[in-house]
MOPAC internal coordinates of N, CA, C and O (Angstrom, degrees):
PM7 1SCF
backbone

  N    0.0000 0     0.00 0     0.00 0    0    0    0
  C    1.4555 1     0.00 0     0.00 0    1    0    0
  C    1.5217 1   111.26 1     0.00 0    2    1    0
  O    1.2310 1   120.40 1   146.18 1    3    2    1
  N    1.3651 1   116.85 1   -33.82 1    3    2    1
  C    1.4527 1   120.36 1   175.28 1    5    3    2
  C    1.5141 1   114.08 1    84.94 1    6    5    3
  O    1.2310 1   121.38 1    14.14 1    7    6    5
  N    1.3470 1   114.97 1  -165.86 1    7    6    5
  C    1.4566 1   120.90 1  -178.27 1    9    7    6
  C    1.5216 1   111.27 1   -71.61 1   10    9    7
  O    1.2310 1   121.65 1   -40.36 1   11   10    9
  N    1.3313 1   114.46 1   139.64 1   11   10    9
  C    1.4597 1   121.69 1   178.55 1   13   11   10
  C    1.5198 1   109.60 1  -135.06 1   14   13   11
  O    1.2310 1   120.82 1   -27.97 1   15   14   13
  N    1.3131 1   116.05 1   152.03 1   15   14   13
  C    1.4540 1   122.18 1   171.89 1   17   15   14
  C    1.5280 1   106.70 1   -95.70 1   18   17   15
  O    1.2310 1   121.04 1   -54.14 1   19   18   17
  N    1.3325 1   115.61 1   125.86 1   19   18   17
  C    1.4571 1   121.74 1  -175.62 1   21   19   18
  C    1.5256 1   108.43 1  -120.75 1   22   21   19
  O    1.2310 1   120.60 1   -49.35 1   23   22   21
  N    1.3155 1   116.45 1   130.65 1   23   22   21
  C    1.4644 1   120.73 1   176.69 1   25   23   22
  C    1.5235 1   109.00 1  -110.91 1   26   25   23
  O    1.2310 1   121.33 1   -54.60 1   27   26   25
  N    1.3495 1   115.07 1   125.40 1   27   26   25
  C    1.4570 1   122.68 1   177.08 1   29   27   26
  C    1.5215 1   107.95 1  -114.94 1   30   29   27
  O    1.2310 1   120.30 1   -46.46 1   31   30   29
  N    1.3237 1   117.04 1   133.54 1   31   30   29
  C    1.4628 1   121.36 1   176.92 1   33   31   30
  C    1.5151 1   109.14 1  -122.23 1   34   33   31
  O    1.2310 1   121.19 1   -32.08 1   35   34   33
  N    1.3270 1   115.33 1   147.92 1   35   34   33
  C    1.4569 1   121.27 1  -178.12 1   37   35   34
  C    1.5244 1   110.57 1   -57.48 1   38   37   35
  O    1.2310 1   121.21 1   -51.64 1   39   38   37
  N    1.3314 1   115.29 1   128.36 1   39   38   37
  C    1.4648 1   121.34 1   176.32 1   41   39   38
  C    1.5344 1   108.47 1   -87.04 1   42   41   39
  O    1.2310 1   120.42 1     5.69 1   43   42   41
  N    1.3160 1   116.80 1  -174.31 1   43   42   41
  C    1.4663 1   120.98 1  -178.19 1   45   43   42
  C    1.5270 1   111.63 1   -61.16 1   46   45   43
  O    1.2310 1   121.33 1   -47.16 1   47   46   45
  N    1.3219 1   115.06 1   132.84 1   47   46   45
  C    1.4583 1   123.13 1   174.26 1   49   47   46
  C    1.5260 1   106.82 1  -141.11 1   50   49   47
  O    1.2310 1   119.46 1   -11.93 1   51   50   49
  N    1.3340 1   118.64 1   168.07 1   51   50   49
  C    1.4699 1   118.80 1   176.86 1   53   51   50
  C    1.5306 1   113.03 1   -57.48 1   54   53   51
  O    1.2310 1   120.27 1   143.06 1   55   54   53
  N    1.3419 1   117.09 1   -36.94 1   55   54   53
  C    1.4695 1   120.02 1   179.36 1   57   55   54
  C    1.5275 1   112.89 1   -77.24 1   58   57   55
  O    1.2310 1   120.23 1   155.49 1   59   58   57
  N    1.3257 1   117.17 1   -24.51 1   59   58   57
  C    1.4630 1   123.03 1  -179.38 1   61   59   58
  C    1.5267 1   108.65 1  -131.58 1   62   61   59
  O    1.2310 1   120.03 1  -101.84 1   63   62   61
  N    1.3617 1   117.55 1    78.16 1   63   62   61
  C    1.4716 1   120.22 1  -174.80 1   65   63   62
  C    1.5377 1   114.41 1   -60.32 1   66   65   63
  O    1.2310 1   120.33 1   159.14 1   67   66   65
  N    1.3247 1   116.98 1   -20.86 1   67   66   65
  C    1.4646 1   120.91 1   177.76 1   69   67   66
  C    1.5254 1   111.98 1  -106.22 1   70   69   67
  O    1.2310 1   120.48 1  -172.12 1   71   70   69
  N    1.3396 1   116.69 1     7.88 1   71   70   69
  C    1.4529 1   119.60 1  -173.07 1   73   71   70
  C    1.5213 1   109.17 1    74.98 1   74   73   71
  O    1.2310 1   119.90 1     8.20 1   75   74   73
  N    1.3284 1   117.80 1  -171.80 1   75   74   73
  C    1.4578 1   120.55 1   178.47 1   77   75   74
  C    1.5194 1   111.16 1  -157.56 1   78   77   75
  O    1.2310 1   121.39 1   -51.06 1   79   78   77
  N    1.3148 1   114.95 1   128.94 1   79   78   77
  C    1.4654 1   119.76 1   174.34 1   81   79   78
  C    1.5293 1   110.71 1   -81.79 1   82   81   79
  O    1.2310 1   120.21 1   174.96 1   83   82   81
  N    1.3451 1   117.21 1    -5.04 1   83   82   81
  C    1.4592 1   122.03 1   179.90 1   85   83   82
  C    1.5298 1   112.41 1   -95.86 1   86   85   83
  O    1.2310 1   120.38 1  -177.59 1   87   86   85
  N    1.3379 1   116.87 1     2.41 1   87   86   85
  C    1.4582 1   121.64 1  -179.88 1   89   87   86
  C    1.5272 1   108.56 1  -132.68 1   90   89   87
  O    1.2310 1   120.50 1   -53.52 1   91   90   89
  N    1.3291 1   116.65 1   126.48 1   91   90   89
  C    1.4549 1   117.45 1   179.19 1   93   91   90
  C    1.5108 1   113.07 1   167.44 1   94   93   91
  O    1.2310 1   122.06 1    22.64 1   95   94   93
  N    1.3244 1   113.66 1  -157.36 1   95   94   93
  C    1.4594 1   122.73 1  -176.71 1   97   95   94
  C    1.5201 1   109.89 1  -138.73 1   98   97   95
  O    1.2310 1   121.03 1   -34.29 1   99   98   97
  N    1.3076 1   115.64 1   145.71 1   99   98   97
  C    1.4642 1   122.52 1   165.55 1  101   99   98
  C    1.5138 1   105.40 1  -121.68 1  102  101   99
  O    1.2310 1   120.80 1   -51.34 1  103  102  101
  N    1.3237 1   116.07 1   128.66 1  103  102  101
  C    1.4453 1   119.05 1  -179.79 1  105  103  102
  C    1.5136 1   111.11 1  -136.41 1  106  105  103
  O    1.2310 1   121.71 1   -26.74 1  107  106  105
  N    1.3163 1   114.34 1   153.26 1  107  106  105
  C    1.4490 1   122.13 1   171.80 1  109  107  106
  C    1.5142 1   105.91 1  -107.28 1  110  109  107
  O    1.2310 1   121.24 1   -57.81 1  111  110  109
  N    1.3374 1   115.24 1   122.19 1  111  110  109
  C    1.4636 1   120.00 1  -174.41 1  113  111  110
  C    1.5200 1   109.96 1  -147.09 1  114  113  111
  O    1.2310 1   120.65 1   -28.28 1  115  114  113
  N    1.3518 1   116.36 1   151.72 1  115  114  113
  C    1.4593 1   120.18 1   176.96 1  117  115  114
  C    1.5314 1   110.27 1   -83.03 1  118  117  115
  O    1.2310 1   120.52 1   -48.19 1  119  118  117
  N    1.3154 1   116.61 1   131.81 1  119  118  117
  C    1.4572 1   121.66 1   178.84 1  121  119  118
  C    1.5219 1   110.81 1  -119.75 1  122  121  119
  O    1.2310 1   121.61 1   -32.17 1  123  122  121
  N    1.3255 1   114.52 1   147.83 1  123  122  121
  C    1.4607 1   120.56 1   173.27 1  125  123  122
  C    1.5250 1   108.40 1   -78.63 1  126  125  123
  O    1.2310 1   120.28 1    -5.21 1  127  126  125
  N    1.3152 1   117.08 1   174.79 1  127  126  125
  C    1.4653 1   120.97 1   177.04 1  129  127  126
  C    1.5299 1   111.88 1   -61.08 1  130  129  127
  O    1.2310 1   120.56 1   152.47 1  131  130  129
  N    1.3400 1   116.53 1   -27.53 1  131  130  129
  C    1.4696 1   119.93 1   179.20 1  133  131  130
  C    1.5282 1   112.41 1   -85.94 1  134  133  131
  O    1.2310 1   119.93 1  -177.53 1  135  134  133
  N    1.3450 1   117.74 1     2.47 1  135  134  133
  C    1.4572 1   121.65 1   175.00 1  137  135  134
  C    1.5163 1   115.04 1    86.81 1  138  137  135
  O    1.2310 1   119.95 1  -165.18 1  139  138  137
  N    1.3421 1   117.70 1    14.82 1  139  138  137
  C    1.4616 1   121.25 1   178.05 1  141  139  138
  C    1.5264 1   109.61 1  -101.52 1  142  141  139
  O    1.2310 1   121.10 1   -22.22 1  143  142  141
  N    1.3391 1   115.50 1   157.78 1  143  142  141
  C    1.4544 1   119.29 1   178.37 1  145  143  142
  C    1.5256 1   110.55 1   -60.81 1  146  145  143
  O    1.2310 1   121.26 1   -39.54 1  147  146  145
  N    1.3205 1   115.19 1   140.46 1  147  146  145
  C    1.4620 1   122.16 1  -175.90 1  149  147  146
  C    1.5324 1   109.39 1  -111.37 1  150  149  147
  O    1.2310 1   119.58 1   -80.54 1  151  150  149
  N    1.3545 1   118.40 1    99.46 1  151  150  149
  C    1.4635 1   119.96 1  -177.66 1  153  151  150
  C    1.5285 1   113.98 1   -64.52 1  154  153  151
  O    1.2310 1   119.80 1   148.68 1  155  154  153
  N    1.3210 1   117.99 1   -31.32 1  155  154  153
  C    1.4691 1   120.14 1   178.59 1  157  155  154
  C    1.5232 1   110.48 1   -66.73 1  158  157  155
  O    1.2310 1   120.42 1   136.19 1  159  158  157
  N    1.3098 1   116.80 1   -43.81 1  159  158  157
  C    1.4652 1   120.69 1   178.17 1  161  159  158
  C    1.5246 1   110.18 1   -68.08 1  162  161  159
  O    1.2310 1   120.79 1   144.32 1  163  162  161
  N    1.3483 1   116.09 1   -35.68 1  163  162  161
  C    1.4677 1   119.75 1   177.68 1  165  163  162
  C    1.5290 1   110.24 1   -57.93 1  166  165  163
  O    1.2310 1   119.95 1   138.75 1  167  166  165
  N    1.3384 1   117.69 1   -41.25 1  167  166  165
  C    1.4671 1   120.93 1   179.76 1  169  167  166
  C    1.5295 1   111.15 1   -57.72 1  170  169  167
  O    1.2310 1   120.50 1   142.93 1  171  170  169
  N    1.3110 1   116.66 1   -37.07 1  171  170  169
  C    1.4648 1   120.87 1  -179.52 1  173  171  170
  C    1.5221 1   112.46 1   -77.71 1  174  173  171
  O    1.2310 1   120.60 1   146.57 1  175  174  173
  N    1.3504 1   116.45 1   -33.43 1  175  174  173
  C    1.4694 1   120.93 1  -172.05 1  177  175  174
  C    1.5215 1   113.77 1  -118.21 1  178  177  175
  O    1.2310 1   119.32 1  -159.36 1  179  178  177
  N    1.3458 1   118.90 1    20.64 1  179  178  177
  C    1.4601 1   119.80 1  -172.42 1  181  179  178
  C    1.5236 1   113.56 1   -59.25 1  182  181  179
  O    1.2310 1   119.54 1   151.57 1  183  182  181
  N    1.3358 1   118.48 1   -28.43 1  183  182  181
  C    1.4645 1   120.56 1   177.74 1  185  183  182
  C    1.5312 1   112.35 1   -68.90 1  186  185  183
  O    1.2310 1   120.42 1   161.98 1  187  186  185
  N    1.3132 1   116.81 1   -18.02 1  187  186  185
  C    1.4713 1   121.72 1   179.34 1  189  187  186
  C    1.5254 1   112.26 1   -96.83 1  190  189  187
  O    1.2310 1   120.26 1   174.18 1  191  190  189
  N    1.3327 1   117.11 1    -5.82 1  191  190  189
  C    1.4694 1   121.91 1  -175.13 1  193  191  190
  C    1.5254 1   109.76 1   -88.38 1  194  193  191
  O    1.2310 1   121.21 1   -94.16 1  195  194  193
  N    1.3054 1   115.29 1    85.84 1  195  194  193
  C    1.4567 1   122.85 1  -174.84 1  197  195  194
  C    1.5296 1   111.13 1  -102.08 1  198  197  195
  O    1.2310 1   121.48 1   -18.84 1  199  198  197
  N    1.3284 1   114.78 1   161.16 1  199  198  197
  C    1.4640 1   121.14 1   174.92 1  201  199  198
  C    1.5200 1   108.59 1  -137.82 1  202  201  199
  O    1.2310 1   121.61 1   -36.35 1  203  202  201
  N    1.3249 1   114.53 1   143.65 1  203  202  201
  C    1.4673 1   121.75 1   173.15 1  205  203  202
  C    1.5168 1   106.74 1  -125.47 1  206  205  203
  O    1.2310 1   120.63 1   -57.25 1  207  206  205
  N    1.3142 1   116.41 1   122.75 1  207  206  205
  C    1.4601 1   121.34 1   175.20 1  209  207  206
  C    1.5215 1   107.11 1   -97.74 1  210  209  207
  O    1.2310 1   120.16 1   -55.95 1  211  210  209
  N    1.3105 1   117.30 1   124.05 1  211  210  209
  C    1.4666 1   121.32 1   176.35 1  213  211  210
  C    1.5297 1   107.67 1  -118.73 1  214  213  211
  O    1.2310 1   121.36 1   -41.17 1  215  214  213
  N    1.3270 1   115.00 1   138.83 1  215  214  213
  C    1.4573 1   120.06 1  -176.64 1  217  215  214
  C    1.5113 1   108.40 1  -146.55 1  218  217  215
  O    1.2310 1   121.30 1   -46.64 1  219  218  217
  N    1.2933 1   115.12 1   133.36 1  219  218  217
  C    1.4598 1   122.36 1  -179.86 1  221  219  218
  C    1.5256 1   110.39 1   -45.51 1  222  221  219
  O    1.2310 1   120.87 1   -51.84 1  223  222  221
  N    1.3125 1   115.95 1   128.16 1  223  222  221
  C    1.4644 1   123.97 1   175.95 1  225  223  222
  C    1.5279 1   113.84 1    62.14 1  226  225  223
  O    1.2310 1   119.82 1  -154.31 1  227  226  225
  N    1.3176 1   117.96 1    25.69 1  227  226  225
  C    1.4709 1   121.43 1   175.23 1  229  227  226
  C    1.5268 1   108.26 1  -135.49 1  230  229  227
  O    1.2310 1   121.12 1   -24.37 1  231  230  229
  N    1.3196 1   115.46 1   155.63 1  231  230  229
  C    1.4655 1   119.18 1   176.76 1  233  231  230
  C    1.5187 1   110.08 1   -70.64 1  234  233  231
  O    1.2310 1   120.61 1   -34.74 1  235  234  233
  N    1.3124 1   116.45 1   145.26 1  235  234  233
  C    1.4623 1   121.19 1   176.00 1  237  235  234
  C    1.5273 1   109.68 1   -62.41 1  238  237  235
  O    1.2310 1   121.06 1   -32.98 1  239  238  237
  N    1.3234 1   115.58 1   147.02 1  239  238  237
  C    1.4585 1   121.96 1   173.42 1  241  239  238
  C    1.5187 1   107.71 1  -115.27 1  242  241  239
  O    1.2310 1   120.80 1   -39.70 1  243  242  241
  N    1.3226 1   116.08 1   140.30 1  243  242  241
  C    1.4583 1   121.71 1  -179.09 1  245  243  242
  C    1.5221 1   109.47 1  -120.56 1  246  245  243
  O    1.2310 1   120.89 1   -42.71 1  247  246  245
  N    1.3265 1   115.90 1   137.29 1  247  246  245
  C    1.4496 1   120.03 1  -179.73 1  249  247  246
  C    1.5114 1   111.88 1  -158.61 1  250  249  247
  O    1.2310 1   121.17 1    27.19 1  251  250  249
  N    1.3335 1   115.37 1  -152.81 1  251  250  249
  C    1.4631 1   122.57 1  -175.75 1  253  251  250
  C    1.5180 1   110.74 1  -128.73 1  254  253  251
  O    1.2310 1   121.45 1   -28.88 1  255  254  253
  N    1.3256 1   114.83 1   151.12 1  255  254  253
  C    1.4522 1   122.09 1   169.14 1  257  255  254
  C    1.5247 1   106.32 1   -85.29 1  258  257  255
  O    1.2310 1   120.20 1   -56.25 1  259  258  257
  N    1.3299 1   117.23 1   123.75 1  259  258  257
  C    1.4578 1   120.62 1  -178.29 1  261  259  258
  C    1.5235 1   110.27 1  -117.11 1  262  261  259
  O    1.2310 1   121.58 1   -25.73 1  263  262  261
  N    1.3203 1   114.59 1   154.27 1  263  262  261
  C    1.4668 1   121.68 1   178.79 1  265  263  262
  C    1.5205 1   107.05 1  -126.66 1  266  265  263
  O    1.2310 1   120.87 1   -50.05 1  267  266  265
  N    1.3342 1   115.94 1   129.95 1  267  266  265
  C    1.4585 1   121.08 1  -176.03 1  269  267  266
  C    1.5170 1   110.94 1  -113.92 1  270  269  267
  O    1.2310 1   121.41 1   -15.72 1  271  270  269
  N    1.3095 1   114.90 1   164.28 1  271  270  269
  C    1.4661 1   120.31 1   175.58 1  273  271  270
  C    1.5212 1   109.17 1   -55.01 1  274  273  271
  O    1.2310 1   120.99 1   -33.03 1  275  274  273
  N    1.2890 1   115.71 1   146.97 1  275  274  273
  C    1.4539 1   119.94 1  -178.28 1  277  275  274
  C    1.5219 1   112.76 1    87.54 1  278  277  275
  O    1.2310 1   120.78 1   177.64 1  279  278  277
  N    1.3312 1   116.11 1    -2.36 1  279  278  277
  C    1.4570 1   120.04 1   175.18 1  281  279  278
  C    1.5089 1   116.31 1    89.37 1  282  281  279
  O    1.2310 1   119.62 1  -174.00 1  283  282  281
  N    1.3467 1   118.34 1     6.00 1  283  282  281
  C    1.4592 1   118.80 1  -179.13 1  285  283  282
  C    1.5244 1   111.23 1   -81.75 1  286  285  283
  O    1.2310 1   121.61 1   -31.58 1  287  286  285
  N    1.3235 1   114.52 1   148.42 1  287  286  285
  C    1.4595 1   123.01 1   178.75 1  289  287  286
  C    1.5207 1   108.31 1  -116.25 1  290  289  287
  O    1.2310 1   120.86 1   -25.95 1  291  290  289
  N    1.3451 1   115.97 1   154.05 1  291  290  289
  C    1.4624 1   120.37 1   179.40 1  293  291  290
  C    1.5199 1   109.59 1  -156.01 1  294  293  291
  O    1.2310 1   121.55 1   -17.66 1  295  294  293
  N    1.3406 1   114.64 1   162.34 1  295  294  293
  C    1.4513 1   121.42 1   169.77 1  297  295  294
  C    1.5232 1   106.37 1   -99.77 1  298  297  295
  O    1.2310 1   120.07 1   -47.98 1  299  298  297
  N    1.3227 1   117.48 1   132.02 1  299  298  297
  C    1.4546 1   123.16 1  -178.69 1  301  299  298
  C    1.5238 1   108.60 1  -124.50 1  302  301  299
  O    1.2310 1   120.75 1   -54.02 1  303  302  301
  N    1.3263 1   116.17 1   125.98 1  303  302  301
  C    1.4655 1   120.51 1  -177.23 1  305  303  302
  C    1.5215 1   112.81 1  -105.28 1  306  305  303
  O    1.2310 1   120.24 1   133.56 1  307  306  305
  N    1.3377 1   117.15 1   -46.44 1  307  306  305
  C    1.4565 1   122.01 1   179.42 1  309  307  306
  C    1.5207 1   107.91 1  -139.18 1  310  309  307
  O    1.2310 1   119.65 1   -35.28 1  311  310  309
  N    1.3249 1   118.27 1   144.72 1  311  310  309
  C    1.4685 1   120.06 1  -178.80 1  313  311  310
  C    1.5310 1   113.39 1   -56.26 1  314  313  311
  O    1.2310 1   120.18 1   147.17 1  315  314  313
  N    1.3393 1   117.26 1   -32.83 1  315  314  313
  C    1.4651 1   119.52 1  -176.68 1  317  315  314
  C    1.5400 1   112.69 1   -83.13 1  318  317  315
  O    1.2310 1   119.74 1   167.82 1  319  318  317
  N    1.3230 1   118.10 1   -12.18 1  319  318  317
  C    1.4628 1   122.14 1   178.76 1  321  319  318
  C    1.5227 1   110.53 1   -91.07 1  322  321  319
  O    1.2310 1   121.08 1   -24.52 1  323  322  321
  N    1.3193 1   115.54 1   155.48 1  323  322  321
  C    1.4628 1   119.84 1   173.67 1  325  323  322
  C    1.5171 1   109.15 1   -73.07 1  326  325  323
  O    1.2310 1   121.08 1   -35.48 1  327  326  325
  N    1.3239 1   115.54 1   144.52 1  327  326  325
  C    1.4569 1   120.43 1   175.56 1  329  327  326
  C    1.5234 1   109.44 1   -71.26 1  330  329  327
  O    1.2310 1   121.01 1   -23.06 1  331  330  329
  N    1.3369 1   115.67 1   156.94 1  331  330  329
  C    1.4600 1   121.66 1   173.42 1  333  331  330
  C    1.5246 1   106.98 1   -97.17 1  334  333  331
  O    1.2310 1   119.87 1   -75.83 1  335  334  333
  N    1.3329 1   117.85 1   104.17 1  335  334  333
  C    1.4697 1   119.61 1  -179.04 1  337  335  334
  C    1.5228 1   111.45 1   -72.59 1  338  337  335
  O    1.2310 1   121.05 1   -31.53 1  339  338  337
  N    1.2924 1   115.59 1   148.47 1  339  338  337
  C    1.4609 1   121.17 1   179.77 1  341  339  338
  C    1.5201 1   107.69 1  -113.51 1  342  341  339
  O    1.2310 1   120.68 1   -61.61 1  343  342  341
  N    1.3145 1   116.31 1   118.39 1  343  342  341
  C    1.4544 1   122.96 1  -175.89 1  345  343  342
  C    1.5209 1   110.69 1   -64.40 1  346  345  343
  O    1.2310 1   121.23 1   -60.16 1  347  346  345
  N    1.3245 1   115.25 1   119.84 1  347  346  345
  C    1.4639 1   122.86 1   175.84 1  349  347  346
  C    1.5359 1   112.72 1    51.55 1  350  349  347
  O    1.2310 1   120.61 1  -144.37 1  351  350  349
  N    1.3312 1   116.45 1    35.63 1  351  350  349
  C    1.4688 1   120.81 1  -177.90 1  353  351  350
  C    1.5198 1   110.72 1   -58.39 1  354  353  351
  O    1.2310 1   120.52 1   148.06 1  355  354  353
  N    1.3377 1   116.62 1   -31.94 1  355  354  353
  C    1.4613 1   120.38 1  -178.92 1  357  355  354
  C    1.5211 1   112.30 1   -71.45 1  358  357  355
  O    1.2310 1   119.73 1   162.90 1  359  358  357
  N    1.3272 1   118.12 1   -17.10 1  359  358  357
  C    1.4668 1   122.42 1  -178.09 1  361  359  358
  C    1.5218 1   112.99 1   -94.15 1  362  361  359
  O    1.2310 1   120.55 1   164.12 1  363  362  361
  N    1.3316 1   116.55 1   -15.88 1  363  362  361
  C    1.4617 1   120.68 1  -174.62 1  365  363  362
  C    1.5235 1   112.75 1   -80.56 1  366  365  363
  O    1.2310 1   121.91 1   -34.81 1  367  366  365
  N    1.2961 1   113.94 1   145.19 1  367  366  365
  C    1.4605 1   120.92 1   171.68 1  369  367  366
  C    1.5251 1   106.86 1   -95.18 1  370  369  367
  O    1.2310 1   120.83 1   -51.07 1  371  370  369
  N    1.3160 1   116.02 1   128.93 1  371  370  369
  C    1.4539 1   120.54 1   179.95 1  373  371  370
  C    1.5219 1   109.43 1   -94.91 1  374  373  371
  O    1.2310 1   122.27 1   -84.19 1  375  374  373
  N    1.3183 1   113.26 1    95.81 1  375  374  373
  C    1.4624 1   122.38 1   178.75 1  377  375  374
  C    1.5218 1   106.61 1  -145.81 1  378  377  375
  O    1.2310 1   119.96 1   -33.37 1  379  378  377
  N    1.3278 1   117.69 1   146.63 1  379  378  377
  C    1.4632 1   119.48 1   179.51 1  381  379  378
  C    1.5288 1   111.87 1   -51.57 1  382  381  379
  O    1.2310 1   121.82 1   -45.92 1  383  382  381
  N    1.3520 1   114.13 1   134.08 1  383  382  381
  C    1.4506 1   120.70 1   179.62 1  385  383  382
  C    1.5138 1   114.23 1    97.25 1  386  385  383
  O    1.2310 1   119.66 1   163.40 1  387  386  385
  N    1.3370 1   118.26 1   -16.60 1  387  386  385
  C    1.4595 1   122.04 1   178.05 1  389  387  386
  C    1.5364 1   109.11 1   -78.43 1  390  389  387
  O    1.2310 1   120.62 1   -17.24 1  391  390  389
  N    1.3374 1   116.43 1   162.76 1  391  390  389
  C    1.4649 1   122.42 1  -178.42 1  393  391  390
  C    1.5161 1   111.00 1  -122.29 1  394  393  391
  O    1.2310 1   121.02 1   -32.81 1  395  394  393
  N    1.3577 1   115.65 1   147.19 1  395  394  393
  C    1.4646 1   122.72 1   173.10 1  397  395  394
  C    1.5292 1   107.31 1  -137.07 1  398  397  395
  O    1.2310 1   120.49 1   -21.23 1  399  398  397
  N    1.3383 1   116.68 1   158.77 1  399  398  397
  C    1.4614 1   121.83 1   176.39 1  401  399  398
  C    1.5118 1   109.48 1  -115.72 1  402  401  399
  O    1.2310 1   120.91 1   -42.08 1  403  402  401
  N    1.3278 1   115.87 1   137.92 1  403  402  401
  C    1.4560 1   122.17 1   176.78 1  405  403  402
  C    1.5225 1   107.36 1  -122.98 1  406  405  403
  O    1.2310 1   120.24 1   -53.03 1  407  406  405
  N    1.3385 1   117.14 1   126.97 1  407  406  405
  C    1.4643 1   121.34 1   173.88 1  409  407  406
  C    1.5158 1   106.49 1   -87.71 1  410  409  407
  O    1.2310 1   121.05 1   -70.90 1  411  410  409
  N    1.3125 1   115.60 1   109.10 1  411  410  409
  C    1.4567 1   120.14 1  -176.60 1  413  411  410
  C    1.5221 1   110.27 1   -82.47 1  414  413  411
  O    1.2310 1   120.70 1    -7.69 1  415  414  413
  N    1.3278 1   116.27 1   172.31 1  415  414  413
  C    1.4588 1   121.23 1  -174.01 1  417  415  414
  C    1.5230 1   114.32 1   -59.85 1  418  417  415
  O    1.2310 1   120.02 1   159.95 1  419  418  417
  N    1.3250 1   117.56 1   -20.05 1  419  418  417
  C    1.4674 1   119.91 1   176.74 1  421  419  418
  C    1.5236 1   111.73 1   -80.51 1  422  421  419
  O    1.2310 1   120.73 1  -177.89 1  423  422  421
  N    1.3492 1   116.21 1     2.11 1  423  422  421
  C    1.4601 1   121.22 1   177.87 1  425  423  422
  C    1.5158 1   114.96 1    85.20 1  426  425  423
  O    1.2310 1   120.21 1   179.59 1  427  426  425
  N    1.3208 1   117.21 1    -0.41 1  427  426  425
  C    1.4600 1   121.41 1  -178.94 1  429  427  426
  C    1.5247 1   109.58 1   -93.84 1  430  429  427
  O    1.2310 1   121.00 1   -51.41 1  431  430  429
  N    1.3348 1   115.69 1   128.59 1  431  430  429
  C    1.4688 1   121.21 1   174.95 1  433  431  430
  C    1.5222 1   107.41 1   -85.80 1  434  433  431
  O    1.2310 1   120.77 1   -58.15 1  435  434  433
  N    1.3135 1   116.13 1   121.85 1  435  434  433
  C    1.4624 1   121.00 1  -178.89 1  437  435  434
  C    1.5312 1   109.80 1  -116.80 1  438  437  435
  O    1.2310 1   120.91 1   -34.83 1  439  438  437
  N    1.3305 1   115.86 1   145.17 1  439  438  437
  C    1.4661 1   119.80 1   178.67 1  441  439  438
  C    1.5295 1   110.68 1   -85.72 1  442  441  439
  O    1.2310 1   121.09 1   -38.74 1  443  442  441
  N    1.3192 1   115.53 1   141.26 1  443  442  441
  C    1.4623 1   122.18 1   176.44 1  445  443  442
  C    1.5161 1   108.75 1  -130.63 1  446  445  443
  O    1.2310 1   121.16 1   -36.00 1  447  446  445
  N    1.3131 1   115.39 1   144.00 1  447  446  445
  C    1.4569 1   121.02 1   179.20 1  449  447  446
  C    1.5212 1   108.80 1  -103.51 1  450  449  447
  O    1.2310 1   120.82 1   -42.41 1  451  450  449
  N    1.3343 1   116.05 1   137.59 1  451  450  449
  C    1.4631 1   120.79 1   175.96 1  453  451  450
  C    1.5246 1   106.99 1   -74.40 1  454  453  451
  O    1.2310 1   120.71 1   -60.24 1  455  454  453
  N    1.3017 1   116.24 1   119.76 1  455  454  453
  C    1.4673 1   122.42 1  -177.06 1  457  455  454
  C    1.5186 1   110.79 1   -97.10 1  458  457  455
  O    1.2310 1   121.23 1   138.62 1  459  458  457
  N    1.3369 1   115.25 1   -41.38 1  459  458  457
  C    1.4652 1   119.29 1  -173.18 1  461  459  458
  C    1.5218 1   110.88 1  -150.48 1  462  461  459
  O    1.2310 1   120.75 1   -37.90 1  463  462  461
  N    1.3109 1   116.17 1   142.10 1  463  462  461
  C    1.4624 1   123.60 1   172.48 1  465  463  462
  C    1.5181 1   106.06 1  -133.74 1  466  465  463
  O    1.2310 1   120.96 1   -59.17 1  467  466  465
  N    1.3341 1   115.78 1   120.83 1  467  466  465
  C    1.4588 1   118.63 1  -177.11 1  469  467  466
  C    1.5089 1   111.45 1  -154.48 1  470  469  467
  O    1.2310 1   120.40 1    10.96 1  471  470  469
  N    1.3273 1   116.84 1  -169.04 1  471  470  469
  C    1.4675 1   120.14 1   179.73 1  473  471  470
  C    1.5275 1   110.50 1   -66.49 1  474  473  471
  O    1.2310 1   120.61 1   -31.39 1  475  474  473
  N    1.3425 1   116.44 1   148.61 1  475  474  473
  C    1.4752 1   119.92 1  -179.20 1  477  475  474
  C    1.5174 1   112.33 1   -69.24 1  478  477  475
  O    1.2310 1   120.10 1   180.00 1  479  478  477

C-alpha cells in the first residue's frame, strides 16, 4: 500500500466530551494492504515518516514516526525529549472511524480517532 497521510483527531475525553478536531496528529506512515503499519517499508522510508502534532492554542510540533526493537512505535520530536509511545500501534488498523491511543509527554494516554487516510 505504501506511504499514507493519516489524520488523527482527539476522541472523547473528560476535558473534551465531544472530542476535538483542533487537537490531534497528522502523520506520514507506511501501511500494509490491511491498513496496519509496515515496519519493513518504514526501514526503507523512515526519513519520510513525519508527524505533526496540532493542539488548540499551542504551536504545532514536528517530528518523526519511530520504530523500536520489540515492535513498539513512537512519535519523536527532539533527541533530548522523551518519545510519545503509541499503545499497540502495530496492532491497529488505520481506517477512518478506528481508534488509537497515544501516551503524550504528560504521561496521559489519550484516545484519537482516525479521520482520514490518503496519499501523502
